DOMINU-591523 format. One line per field, with one value per residue: residue in three letters; z, y, x of N, C-alpha, C in turn. Coordinates in Angstrom, 2 decimals. Layout:
N
code <- c(ALA ...) $
n.c3 <- c(Z ...) $
n.c2 <- c(Y ...) $
n.c1 <- c(X ...) $
ca.c3 <- c(Z ...) $
ca.c2 <- c(Y ...) $
ca.c1 <- c(X ...) $
c.c3 <- c(Z ...) $
c.c2 <- c(Y ...) $
c.c1 <- c(X ...) $
***
This chain:
88
code <- c(MET ASP ARG ASP LYS PHE ILE GLU ARG PHE VAL GLU HIS ASP LEU LYS ILE LEU PRO GLU TYR PHE ASP ASP VAL ILE SER GLY ARG LYS LYS PHE GLU LEU ARG LYS ASN ASP ARG ASP TYR LYS VAL HIS ASP PHE PHE VAL LEU ARG GLU TRP GLU PRO ASP LYS GLY TYR THR GLY ARG ASP TYR ILE ASN ILE ILE GLY TYR ILE LEU LYS ASP CYS PRO GLU TYR GLY LEU MET ASP GLY TYR ILE ILE PHE GLY TRP) $
n.c3 <- c(31.68 29.89 29.64 26.69 25.30 26.27 25.51 23.29 22.80 24.11 24.25 22.88 21.48 20.99 21.78 20.25 22.46 23.46 25.59 27.81 27.68 28.93 30.72 32.92 33.31 34.22 36.75 38.04 37.68 35.38 33.63 31.56 28.04 24.60 21.85 18.32 17.52 15.67 16.21 16.93 19.92 22.95 26.56 28.83 26.93 26.85 27.32 25.63 25.59 24.60 25.47 23.00 20.76 18.34 17.48 18.03 17.94 19.39 23.49 24.84 26.96 28.49 29.00 30.34 30.50 31.39 29.44 31.43 31.13 28.91 27.17 24.66 21.10 22.51 21.24 21.79 24.50 23.86 22.71 19.79 16.94 15.94 17.74 21.33 24.73 26.69 29.87 32.80) $
n.c2 <- c(-36.64 -37.51 -34.99 -34.63 -35.38 -32.93 -30.64 -31.05 -30.58 -28.40 -25.94 -22.65 -21.60 -22.53 -21.84 -21.36 -20.96 -19.23 -21.32 -19.63 -17.37 -19.68 -20.59 -18.19 -17.88 -20.54 -19.87 -17.97 -15.29 -14.62 -13.25 -13.13 -12.23 -10.81 -10.57 -10.53 -10.10 -12.12 -14.17 -13.39 -13.09 -13.83 -12.77 -15.45 -17.22 -20.82 -21.14 -22.87 -22.43 -23.53 -25.11 -24.35 -24.42 -22.87 -24.70 -27.38 -27.55 -28.57 -28.74 -30.62 -29.38 -27.88 -25.20 -24.72 -22.21 -20.28 -17.19 -14.22 -11.36 -8.73 -6.19 -3.84 -2.15 0.66 2.61 4.98 4.20 2.84 0.37 -1.27 -0.89 -3.67 -5.54 -6.92 -7.87 -10.26 -11.23 -13.58) $
n.c1 <- c(-27.47 -25.30 -21.54 -20.92 -23.62 -24.61 -23.27 -23.84 -27.00 -27.34 -26.02 -25.14 -23.43 -20.38 -17.28 -13.42 -10.60 -7.26 -4.96 -3.45 -5.48 -7.68 -6.84 -6.55 -9.44 -10.24 -9.46 -11.65 -10.33 -10.65 -14.02 -15.09 -15.81 -14.62 -15.86 -16.44 -19.07 -20.65 -22.37 -25.29 -25.21 -27.05 -28.11 -28.38 -28.45 -26.15 -22.73 -19.39 -16.45 -13.11 -10.89 -7.41 -4.43 -2.88 -1.02 -1.22 -3.94 -7.19 -6.92 -8.41 -9.17 -11.84 -14.69 -17.99 -20.52 -23.61 -24.54 -24.34 -24.53 -24.61 -22.51 -23.14 -22.69 -21.56 -19.60 -18.68 -17.03 -15.07 -15.53 -15.35 -17.92 -19.76 -18.32 -18.96 -18.83 -19.39 -20.27 -19.86) $
ca.c3 <- c(31.09 30.00 28.91 25.45 25.00 26.89 24.97 21.70 22.94 25.42 23.72 21.45 21.32 20.75 21.23 20.54 23.67 23.41 26.94 28.31 29.17 29.38 32.96 34.04 33.07 35.16 38.01 38.30 37.00 34.06 34.07 30.27 26.56 23.96 20.94 17.56 17.92 14.85 16.82 18.01 21.15 24.06 27.76 28.76 26.68 26.48 25.68 25.80 25.69 23.97 25.08 21.38 20.69 17.94 16.84 18.43 18.11 20.46 24.25 25.62 28.46 28.55 30.42 29.76 31.59 30.56 28.98 31.91 30.74 27.30 26.10 22.70 21.33 22.73 20.62 22.99 25.29 22.98 21.83 18.09 16.27 16.06 19.27 22.63 25.61 27.08 31.23 32.57) $
ca.c2 <- c(-36.87 -36.98 -34.33 -34.52 -34.81 -31.41 -29.85 -31.02 -30.36 -26.89 -25.15 -22.43 -20.91 -23.38 -21.04 -21.58 -19.60 -19.92 -21.70 -18.05 -16.67 -20.25 -20.42 -17.53 -18.18 -21.18 -19.64 -17.40 -14.00 -13.98 -14.12 -11.90 -12.16 -9.87 -11.10 -10.57 -10.31 -12.58 -15.28 -13.45 -13.80 -13.11 -13.69 -16.96 -18.56 -21.71 -20.78 -23.36 -22.50 -25.10 -24.15 -24.16 -24.41 -22.60 -25.64 -28.54 -27.71 -28.19 -29.35 -32.19 -28.66 -26.61 -24.87 -24.33 -21.20 -19.46 -15.33 -13.34 -9.56 -8.54 -5.09 -4.06 -0.90 1.56 2.52 6.01 3.51 2.36 -0.97 -1.13 -1.74 -5.01 -6.79 -7.48 -7.64 -10.90 -11.69 -15.14) $
ca.c1 <- c(-26.80 -23.35 -21.59 -21.41 -24.87 -25.43 -23.31 -24.43 -28.20 -27.94 -25.14 -25.35 -22.41 -18.96 -15.88 -11.88 -9.73 -5.86 -3.85 -3.26 -6.91 -8.65 -6.36 -7.14 -11.27 -10.76 -9.36 -12.20 -9.71 -11.30 -15.34 -15.62 -15.79 -14.88 -15.56 -16.72 -20.33 -21.57 -23.16 -26.60 -24.98 -28.03 -27.94 -29.09 -27.19 -24.75 -21.11 -19.05 -15.11 -12.88 -9.00 -6.99 -2.84 -2.61 -0.32 -1.70 -5.16 -7.78 -6.66 -9.54 -10.28 -13.48 -15.61 -19.41 -21.66 -24.53 -23.99 -25.34 -24.40 -23.80 -21.97 -22.81 -23.43 -21.32 -18.35 -18.69 -15.93 -14.18 -15.62 -15.79 -19.07 -19.81 -18.11 -19.29 -18.55 -20.63 -19.71 -20.22) $
c.c3 <- c(30.24 29.82 27.88 24.79 25.24 26.17 23.47 21.75 23.59 24.23 23.05 20.67 21.59 20.38 22.22 21.28 23.39 25.31 27.58 28.61 29.26 30.86 33.44 33.90 34.30 36.61 38.84 38.39 35.77 34.27 32.45 28.89 25.60 22.57 19.53 17.82 16.02 15.27 17.37 19.08 22.18 25.31 27.84 28.45 26.93 26.21 26.34 24.79 25.28 24.38 23.35 21.89 19.35 16.59 16.61 17.89 19.35 21.92 24.89 26.65 27.81 29.50 30.26 30.94 30.86 30.63 29.85 31.80 29.54 27.61 25.50 22.64 21.70 22.75 21.43 23.99 25.51 22.28 20.59 17.58 16.06 16.40 20.38 22.60 26.66 28.73 31.40 34.62) $
c.c2 <- c(-36.38 -35.93 -33.70 -33.78 -33.85 -30.28 -29.36 -30.54 -28.66 -26.43 -24.20 -21.67 -21.78 -22.56 -21.02 -20.09 -20.16 -19.54 -20.37 -17.34 -17.87 -20.21 -19.18 -16.72 -19.20 -20.85 -18.65 -16.38 -13.68 -14.73 -13.25 -12.76 -11.84 -10.96 -10.28 -10.79 -10.79 -13.65 -14.90 -13.73 -13.17 -14.01 -14.55 -17.87 -19.51 -21.39 -22.88 -22.93 -23.31 -24.44 -25.09 -23.71 -24.47 -23.62 -26.51 -28.22 -27.68 -29.37 -30.46 -30.69 -27.89 -26.68 -24.00 -23.57 -20.73 -17.85 -15.19 -11.59 -9.80 -7.41 -4.79 -2.25 0.40 1.59 3.65 5.76 2.69 0.59 -0.87 -1.30 -3.05 -6.58 -6.46 -8.51 -8.56 -11.41 -13.31 -14.79) $
c.c1 <- c(-25.81 -22.94 -21.28 -22.78 -24.96 -24.94 -23.56 -26.51 -28.18 -26.37 -24.97 -24.01 -20.62 -17.66 -14.40 -11.73 -8.16 -6.15 -4.15 -4.70 -8.16 -8.10 -6.94 -9.11 -11.26 -10.44 -10.21 -11.44 -10.42 -13.12 -15.88 -15.56 -15.60 -14.95 -16.38 -18.55 -21.24 -21.83 -24.77 -26.45 -26.28 -27.74 -28.89 -28.89 -25.98 -24.34 -20.33 -17.83 -13.61 -11.12 -7.98 -5.49 -3.11 -1.78 -0.08 -2.82 -6.36 -7.13 -7.02 -9.45 -11.43 -13.93 -16.86 -20.29 -22.40 -23.91 -25.13 -25.75 -23.53 -23.83 -22.06 -22.95 -22.52 -19.78 -17.75 -17.42 -15.38 -14.70 -16.71 -16.86 -19.16 -19.47 -19.01 -18.64 -19.73 -19.88 -20.78 -20.71) $
***
């Protein structure tokens, strides 16, 4: 199955990411995302992070993985209501 067909069939969350954060994901330094919880994120969902430059649009680079952990509902630790951190 080619990459585009895989994305169409299995990816639950298609997300924009700025180049400076994308580079950290690709290098392995960053293995989490802080996001508004407006997409019903679940452990085991596939996601794609697509590098996006505000003045140019999508760059063509992307990263696909599976959500392995979700942190939510803990404002006592500084995570605002309605937001999550997911990791892979």
